[in-house]
C-alpha positions as CSV (number, residue, x, y, z in Angstrom):
1,M,-20.9,-7.6,21.0
2,R,-23.6,-8.8,18.6
3,E,-22.7,-9.4,15.0
4,H,-25.9,-7.9,13.5
5,L,-29.5,-6.9,14.4
6,A,-32.2,-9.6,14.6
7,R,-34.8,-9.2,11.9
8,S,-37.4,-8.2,14.5
9,E,-35.1,-5.3,15.8
10,L,-34.7,-3.7,12.3
11,K,-36.2,-0.3,11.8
12,L,-36.4,-0.2,8.0
13,P,-37.1,3.1,6.2
14,S,-40.8,3.6,5.4
15,Q,-42.0,3.7,1.8
16,E,-42.2,7.5,2.0
17,T,-38.5,7.8,2.9
18,K,-36.4,9.2,0.1
19,R,-33.0,9.6,1.7
20,V,-31.1,7.4,4.2
21,L,-27.8,8.1,6.0
22,V,-25.6,5.0,6.2
23,H,-22.2,4.4,7.9
24,V,-20.4,1.6,6.1
25,K,-17.9,-0.9,7.4
26,P,-16.2,-2.5,4.4
27,N,-14.3,-5.8,4.3
28,A,-16.6,-7.5,6.8
29,R,-17.1,-11.2,7.0
30,A,-20.7,-10.8,5.7
31,T,-23.0,-8.0,4.6
32,A,-25.4,-7.3,7.4
33,M,-27.2,-4.5,9.1
34,L,-25.4,-3.8,12.4
35,A,-27.2,-0.9,14.0
36,Y,-29.8,1.9,13.7
37,D,-29.1,5.2,15.5
38,P,-32.4,7.0,16.1
39,A,-30.6,10.2,17.2
40,E,-28.9,10.6,13.8
41,D,-31.5,8.6,12.0
42,S,-28.7,6.6,10.4
43,Y,-27.9,2.9,9.8
44,T,-24.6,1.1,10.3
45,V,-24.0,-1.6,7.7
46,A,-21.2,-4.1,7.4
47,V,-20.3,-4.8,3.8
48,K,-18.3,-7.9,2.7
49,A,-17.0,-6.2,-0.5
50,P,-13.7,-4.2,-0.3
51,P,-13.8,-0.4,-0.9
52,I,-12.0,-0.8,-4.3
53,E,-13.4,0.5,-7.6
54,G,-16.9,1.0,-6.1
55,R,-17.4,-2.6,-5.1
56,A,-18.5,-1.7,-1.6
57,N,-21.0,0.9,-2.9
58,A,-22.5,-1.6,-5.3
59,E,-22.8,-4.2,-2.6
60,L,-24.5,-1.6,-0.3
61,E,-27.0,-0.6,-3.0
62,R,-27.8,-4.3,-3.6
63,F,-28.2,-5.1,0.1
64,F,-30.4,-2.1,0.9
65,S,-32.5,-2.7,-2.2
66,K,-33.1,-6.3,-1.3
67,L,-33.8,-5.5,2.3
68,T,-36.4,-2.8,1.6
69,K,-37.7,-4.1,-1.8
70,R,-36.9,-0.7,-3.3
71,R,-34.1,0.5,-5.5
72,W,-31.4,2.7,-3.8
73,R,-28.4,4.5,-5.2
74,V,-25.4,6.2,-3.4
75,K,-26.1,10.0,-3.8
76,S,-23.1,11.3,-1.9
77,G,-20.1,9.8,-0.1
78,L,-18.8,7.7,-2.9
79,A,-15.3,7.7,-1.4
80,S,-16.4,8.0,2.2
81,K,-17.6,5.6,4.9
82,T,-20.6,7.9,5.5
83,K,-23.0,7.8,2.6
84,V,-26.4,9.1,1.6
85,L,-28.6,6.7,-0.2
86,V,-31.6,7.9,-2.2
87,A,-34.6,5.9,-3.4
88,V,-34.8,5.6,-7.2
């Protein structure tokens, strides 16, 4: 099984995209995009931070913002592994 997607395999959200569904895997070795599911239009992201006191959510927001060069915030799923991110 591969650790993460190669840069050329990434399907990043377009600039018009306002919401993104993300499945998070906290406590990973490194923060990385693992998969994109076109059927659900969702991403799977491994996050290095633990799911304690919002650390994994903050790491996910930073990672997705850096990856897409846009600012993102967790809209729903603050205490869940399935989250909805919205562009700010």
